[in-house]
C-alpha positions as CSV (number, residue, x, y, z in Angstrom):
1,X,-12.6,-39.6,-8.7
2,X,-10.8,-37.4,-11.1
3,X,-6.9,-37.1,-10.7
4,X,-5.6,-34.0,-12.6
5,X,-2.0,-33.7,-13.1
6,X,-0.4,-30.4,-14.0
7,X,3.1,-29.8,-15.4
8,X,3.8,-33.6,-16.1
9,X,6.7,-35.1,-17.5
10,X,7.9,-38.5,-18.0
11,X,9.1,-39.0,-14.5
12,X,6.7,-36.8,-12.6
13,X,4.0,-33.9,-12.1
14,X,4.8,-30.9,-10.5
15,X,1.3,-30.5,-9.1
16,X,-1.3,-33.3,-8.5
17,X,-5.0,-32.5,-7.6
18,X,-7.2,-35.2,-6.2
19,X,-10.1,-35.1,-3.7
20,X,-9.7,-31.0,-3.1
21,X,-6.0,-32.0,-2.0
22,X,-3.0,-30.7,-3.7
23,X,0.1,-32.6,-4.0
24,X,3.3,-30.7,-5.0
25,X,6.3,-32.8,-5.8
26,X,9.7,-31.8,-4.0
27,X,10.6,-28.1,-5.0
28,X,14.1,-26.7,-5.0
29,X,15.9,-23.3,-5.7
30,X,16.8,-21.7,-8.9
31,X,20.0,-20.6,-7.7
32,X,22.0,-23.6,-6.7
33,X,25.2,-21.4,-5.9
34,X,23.2,-19.4,-3.2
35,X,23.4,-20.1,0.4
36,X,20.6,-22.1,2.4
37,X,18.6,-19.0,3.4
38,X,18.4,-17.8,-0.5
39,X,17.8,-21.5,-1.6
40,X,14.9,-21.4,1.2
41,X,13.6,-18.4,0.1
42,X,13.4,-19.4,-3.6
43,X,11.9,-22.7,-2.8
44,X,9.1,-20.9,-0.7
45,X,8.6,-18.5,-3.6
46,X,8.0,-21.4,-6.1
47,X,5.7,-23.2,-3.7
48,X,3.7,-19.9,-3.4
49,X,3.4,-19.7,-7.3
50,X,2.3,-23.5,-7.6
51,X,-0.2,-23.4,-4.8
52,X,-1.8,-20.2,-6.6
53,X,-1.8,-22.2,-9.8
54,X,-3.6,-24.8,-8.3
55,X,-6.0,-23.0,-6.4
56,X,-4.7,-22.5,-2.9
57,X,-2.2,-20.8,-0.8
58,X,0.2,-21.1,2.1
59,X,-2.5,-20.8,4.6
60,X,-4.2,-24.2,3.2
61,X,-1.0,-26.3,3.6
62,X,-1.8,-29.4,5.4
63,X,1.8,-31.1,5.8
64,X,5.2,-30.1,4.8
65,X,8.5,-32.2,4.4
66,X,11.5,-30.3,4.5
67,X,14.8,-32.1,3.0
68,X,18.2,-30.8,4.2
69,X,21.6,-31.6,2.8
70,X,23.0,-30.6,6.0
71,X,21.1,-30.6,9.5
72,X,23.4,-27.6,10.4
73,X,21.3,-25.7,8.0
74,X,18.3,-26.3,10.2
75,X,18.3,-23.1,12.2
76,X,19.0,-20.8,9.1
77,X,16.2,-22.6,7.1
78,X,13.8,-22.2,9.9
79,X,14.6,-18.2,9.9
80,X,13.4,-18.1,6.6
81,X,10.5,-20.6,7.1
82,X,9.4,-18.8,10.3
83,X,9.2,-15.4,8.2
84,X,7.2,-17.1,5.3
85,X,4.5,-19.2,7.5
86,X,2.0,-16.7,9.2
87,X,1.0,-17.2,12.9
88,X,-1.7,-19.8,13.3
89,X,-1.2,-21.4,10.0
90,X,1.7,-23.8,10.6
91,X,1.2,-27.1,8.9
92,X,2.4,-30.6,10.1
93,X,6.0,-30.6,9.2
94,X,8.7,-32.9,9.1
95,X,12.7,-32.3,8.3
96,X,15.1,-34.8,7.4
97,X,18.6,-35.1,6.6
98,X,18.8,-36.3,2.9
99,X,21.3,-36.8,-0.1
100,X,20.5,-34.5,-2.7
101,X,20.0,-35.0,-6.5
102,X,22.6,-32.5,-7.0
103,X,25.4,-31.7,-4.7
104,X,24.6,-27.8,-4.9
105,X,21.1,-28.3,-3.5
106,X,20.9,-27.4,0.0
107,X,17.1,-27.7,0.8
108,X,14.0,-29.3,-1.1
109,X,10.5,-29.1,0.1
110,X,7.4,-31.2,-0.7
111,X,3.8,-29.9,0.2
112,X,0.4,-31.3,0.6
113,X,-2.6,-28.6,1.0
114,X,-6.1,-28.2,0.6
115,X,-7.9,-26.5,-2.1
116,X,-8.8,-22.8,-1.0
117,X,-12.7,-22.2,-0.6
118,X,-13.8,-26.0,-0.4
């Protein structure tokens, strides 16, 4: 069983592939000064790019974990999420309140997905 690691640093890999499953490390926004909706949108766009690079897409997401700095942002984050995920393709999902690595980060999302076409 081969494990493939992509965009690997000393601390982590952004993408890990194993047994037709894709694991994305927690993804965050590029614009740390933006509000929750923009941060969520940018994070989901990054997830789209990484899934495509790994050979999958959002329709193949198995599980998502959403970390929010403030649970008061839950509704606004969900507005963006609901626009992003197509009807019938909702993954298993958890959303938790978390201390972030940077005080400007409002949301972080980690993903487990299946390879497309397998």
